[in-house]
C-alpha positions as CSV (number, residue, x, y, z in Angstrom):
1,M,130.4,81.1,145.2
2,F,127.7,81.5,142.1
3,L,126.0,78.6,140.4
4,T,124.4,78.3,137.2
5,T,123.4,74.9,135.0
6,P,123.0,74.8,130.9
7,S,119.0,74.8,131.3
8,D,119.3,78.7,132.8
9,R,121.3,79.9,129.7
10,H,119.4,82.3,127.9
11,P,120.0,81.3,124.7
12,I,119.2,84.5,122.6
13,K,120.6,87.0,124.8
14,S,123.7,84.2,125.2
15,A,124.0,84.5,121.6
16,I,123.6,88.6,121.3
17,A,126.0,89.1,124.2
18,G,129.1,87.3,122.3
19,Q,131.3,84.7,121.8
20,G,132.6,83.5,125.1
21,C,129.5,85.2,127.1
22,D,126.8,83.5,128.3
23,V,123.1,85.4,129.9
24,W,121.2,83.2,132.7
25,T,118.1,83.5,133.6
26,H,118.6,82.4,137.3
27,V,121.8,81.8,139.5
28,S,122.1,80.1,143.3
29,L,124.5,80.9,145.7
30,T,126.1,77.9,146.8
31,I,127.5,79.0,150.3
32,D,125.8,81.4,152.9
33,F,128.6,83.8,152.2
34,P,129.1,87.6,152.1
35,W,128.9,89.1,148.2
36,Y,129.2,92.5,146.9
37,C,126.9,94.2,144.1
38,L,128.8,97.0,142.0
39,S,126.9,99.5,140.4
40,Y,129.3,101.7,137.3
41,S,129.3,104.1,134.8
42,S,131.3,105.9,131.9
43,C,132.8,109.3,133.0
44,Q,134.1,110.0,130.1
45,A,131.6,112.6,127.7
46,A,132.1,110.9,124.7
47,T,130.6,108.0,125.8
48,L,126.8,108.0,126.2
49,G,125.1,106.0,128.8
50,F,127.2,103.5,129.4
51,S,126.6,101.9,132.5
52,G,126.1,98.1,134.8
53,T,126.0,96.2,137.5
54,E,128.5,93.2,138.6
55,F,127.9,90.6,141.4
56,L,131.5,90.1,142.7
57,S,132.3,87.7,145.2
58,N,135.9,88.3,146.0
59,P,136.9,92.0,147.4
60,D,140.1,91.5,145.2
61,Q,137.6,92.0,142.4
62,I,136.5,95.0,143.9
63,A,140.1,96.6,144.6
64,E,140.5,96.1,141.1
65,L,137.6,98.2,139.5
66,L,138.1,100.8,141.9
67,S,142.1,101.2,141.3
68,D,141.4,101.4,137.3
69,T,140.7,104.7,137.0
70,D,142.7,105.5,133.4
71,S,139.4,103.3,131.9
72,G,136.9,105.8,132.1
73,I,134.9,103.9,134.6
74,Q,133.4,105.6,137.8
75,V,131.8,103.3,140.4
76,D,128.3,104.3,141.9
77,Q,127.2,102.3,144.1
78,L,129.1,99.4,146.2
79,L,126.6,97.3,148.3
80,L,127.4,94.5,150.6
81,V,125.0,91.6,150.5
82,S,125.1,89.7,154.1
83,P,123.8,87.0,155.0
84,P,121.6,86.7,158.5
85,R,125.1,85.4,160.4
86,L,126.4,88.5,159.3
87,N,124.1,90.9,159.8
88,R,122.8,89.4,162.6
89,T,119.1,90.1,161.7
90,K,116.8,87.1,160.1
91,Q,117.0,88.2,156.6
92,W,119.9,88.9,154.2
93,Q,120.8,92.6,154.0
94,M,122.0,94.6,151.3
95,E,123.6,98.0,152.7
96,P,125.7,100.5,151.4
97,L,130.1,99.4,151.7
98,A,132.7,101.8,152.4
99,E,135.2,99.1,153.6
100,V,136.2,95.8,153.7
101,W,139.4,95.0,155.8
102,R,141.1,91.6,156.4
103,G,142.6,90.7,160.0
104,Q,142.9,88.1,162.6
105,I,141.5,87.2,166.4
106,T,145.2,86.0,167.7
107,D,148.6,86.4,166.4
108,N,148.7,83.0,164.5
109,G,144.6,82.9,163.9
110,F,143.1,82.4,160.8
111,Y,142.1,85.9,158.4
112,V,138.5,87.0,159.0
113,R,136.7,89.9,156.9
114,L,135.6,93.0,158.8
115,Y,133.0,95.3,157.2
116,V,132.7,98.7,157.7
117,L,129.2,100.0,156.1
118,Q,128.4,103.4,154.6
119,D,126.9,104.6,158.5
120,G,129.7,103.3,160.4
121,R,128.0,99.6,161.3
122,R,131.0,97.2,161.3
123,Y,130.5,93.5,160.7
124,V,133.0,91.0,161.7
125,D,133.0,87.6,159.7
126,A,134.0,85.7,162.9
127,P,132.5,83.3,165.2
128,N,132.9,86.0,168.0
129,P,132.3,89.4,165.7
130,T,132.6,91.2,169.1
131,A,136.4,90.1,169.3
132,K,139.1,93.2,168.5
133,L,141.0,92.2,165.2
134,K,144.7,92.5,164.7
135,N,146.8,93.2,162.1
136,L,144.5,94.2,160.1
137,T,144.7,94.9,156.5
138,P,142.7,96.6,154.0
139,L,141.2,95.2,151.5
140,V,138.6,97.4,149.7
141,Q,138.2,101.6,150.7
142,Y,135.4,103.0,148.8
143,S,133.8,106.8,148.9
144,P,130.8,107.7,147.0
145,L,130.7,110.5,144.6
146,N,128.5,113.2,145.8
147,V,126.1,113.8,142.7
148,N,123.1,116.1,143.2
């Protein structure tokens, strides 16, 4: 999904990141497919300033982070990054995401994904986005924390 090349590897920052980790100055999308941006921070008082942002390509990765409540990490923001064919505009959109579902247009059909945004709008990643989905299974359910 995300493509990197050796020429885009940052040598100094990769060395600082540690063994087995690389820092990239450039990545490309290999396919015109939605992806996710997830920001997190520490929810333990003993940890100062621990935060980060992850770019993810699979709802299972999000579900794993959301279910890991023992880690002391809270998810602060979850965004869907959707291509024009999905969001029905002329450009990529980055919007707050609430849910991801898997369903089928027909009982024996292939699986498609339904994305529910925080504002209630829905995107169906299918040839006919207005089709009613069957056999829905929740993959991700996220409610942002109310921080004032």
